N, C-alpha and C positions, 0 to 999 in steps of 0.2 A: 722557349721556342714553341710556336703553335703547330702541333702535329697535323691538324687539318690543313693549315696553310702549306706545310711541307708537302703533304700529299698532293695538293692542288698544283703547287709549283712543279712537282715532278712530272705532272701531266702536260705541262706547257710545251716543252721541246718536241715530244713526239706528235703532239697535236698540230703545231704550226708548221711542221715539216712533212706532214702527211699529204698525199696527193689529193685526197678528198677536200681537205681544208684549203689548199692552195688553188683548187679549181672551183671552189665555192659550191661543191656538190651538195645537194640536198637543201639548198637555201631557197629554191623556187626563184622568184624574181627579186628577192630581198638583197639589199646591199650588204656586202661582206664586212660589216663592222662588228667587232667583238669587244666586250668589256671583261677585263680581269679585275674584279674588285677584291680589295684586301683591307684589313684593319689599318688605319692610318699610322698607328704606332709601329708598324712593320715597314715603314718607308725605306729605311736604310737597307733592309734585307731585300726589298723589291729592286732597289737600284742595283744591288750586287747581282741579283738574279738576271736582270736585263743584260748586264755585262757578261754573265755566264752564257746567256742565250746567244749574244752576238759572237762570242768565241766558239760556241759549239754548233750553231746552225750550219756553218760551212762543213763541219766534219760529218754531219748527218745527211746533208743535202748539198754536196759540192755544186757550185755554180748558182745556188739560190741567191737572188739579189734582195738584200734586206737593208732597209734604212730605218734608223732610230731617230725620232724627233723629240727632243726635250722642249716642251712648250715654254718653260721658264727661260731657257737659253735663247729660244726663238724671240721672245719678247724683249729680253735684255739686249740682244744684238740689234734688233730693230730700233729700240730707243737710242742706243749708242750711235747707230748710223744717222739718225735724225737729230743728233745732238740734244736729246731730251732726257737722257738718263740722269745726269747730274742735276739738271733743273728739276727733275721729278723728285729727287731726294730732298732738295731744298724746299720745294713746295710742300711736300709731305711734312717736313719738320716745322715749317712756318704756319701752314694752313690746315693740316690734318689729312686724314685718309679720304674723307668724302670729297674734299676739294681736288685731291690728286686723282681720284677715280673719275670725277667729272672731266678734269682736264685731259685725261688719257683716253676718253671715249672715242674721240675722232681718230687719233693715230692707231688705236687698237680696235677699230670697228671690225666686226666679223668678216666683212668682205675683204678687207686689207689683210687680215690674219690668214685667211684662206689662201690668198694669193701668195703670201710669204711662205706658208706651209707648202704649197704646191711647188714653189721655186726650190725650196730646200729638199723636200722629199722626192720630187720627180717621180710621182707614183706610176706614171706610164712606163718608166724604166725599171720598176721594182716588182718583185714577186710578193713582197710583204713589207708593211710599214708598221713599226712599233712606236707608240706614243706614250710619253711619261711627262712628269712635271705638272700634272693637272692641279694638285693641291697648292703648289708653289705660286701659281699665277692667279689663283682665285683671290679676290672677286673680279680682277681685271679681265679675265677670260673665263667664260662659263663653258664648261665642257659640252653641255647639251647643245648650246648655240653653235659651237665649233663643229660638232659632229653633224648637225643638220646642214651646215654650210659646206662641209667637206664632201657631201654626197655628189656635188657637181664636178669635183676634180679627181676623185679617187678611181673612177672607172670600175674595172673588175678587180683591182688590187685589194686584197684583204688588209684591213687595218685592225690592230689590237691596241686598245687604250688600257693602260694600267691605271686603275682608279682607286684612290684612297678613300674608301667609303663602302657603300652598299649599292648594288644594282639588283633589282628584283625581276628584271625582264621587261619592266615598263618605266620605272622611275629611278633616277639617280639620287642618291643621298650622300652628298660629299661629307667626308669625315664621320659618316654614320649619323649625322645630326642635321645637316642643312639640306632640306628637301627641295628638289627642283619642282617648279610648278608646271613644268612641261613634260609631256609624255615623250619618251624617246624609244625607238625600236632599234635594238641591237641584240646580239646574241651573247649570252654568258660564255666566255671562252671555256672555262672549267667550272661546273656547278659546285 
């Protein structure tokens, strides 16, 4: 078990339930997007901690409206609704990953995903939105692209993305290896 990660995880609950955090105090005019980066090999532990947060946030801040969006579930549900999931499996098996990625570009275009995200999360009705499943949907969904497009729908609702990799305050590095070519401005939830 990673002691540094344990310390950082212990800071999440008090941080996301604080008045300062929920009111975006001290951010200036920046959008309240936060990244909690972690070693990818700790994925199961992070999933468990998200469940812990969902169970304990109401105890720390009764009435706080929180929505958790797992991007993998969002994508799978969308493909099922469009009757594309089974066909995607078949295409990947017959033609490979590149063909599948190309075929899914249109149904998974960022504008559509943002719309689906907004319908599911209902950010206008939430006090906090938690996002996970980033590594599971890569490369079909790129986190920096999603975050850039979510700016239009999140309003003042803080968003915390749990990110399997590294975030240095400017660049996202998925799995600690795959560097994004795009600069993204978000705040580290817990340094």
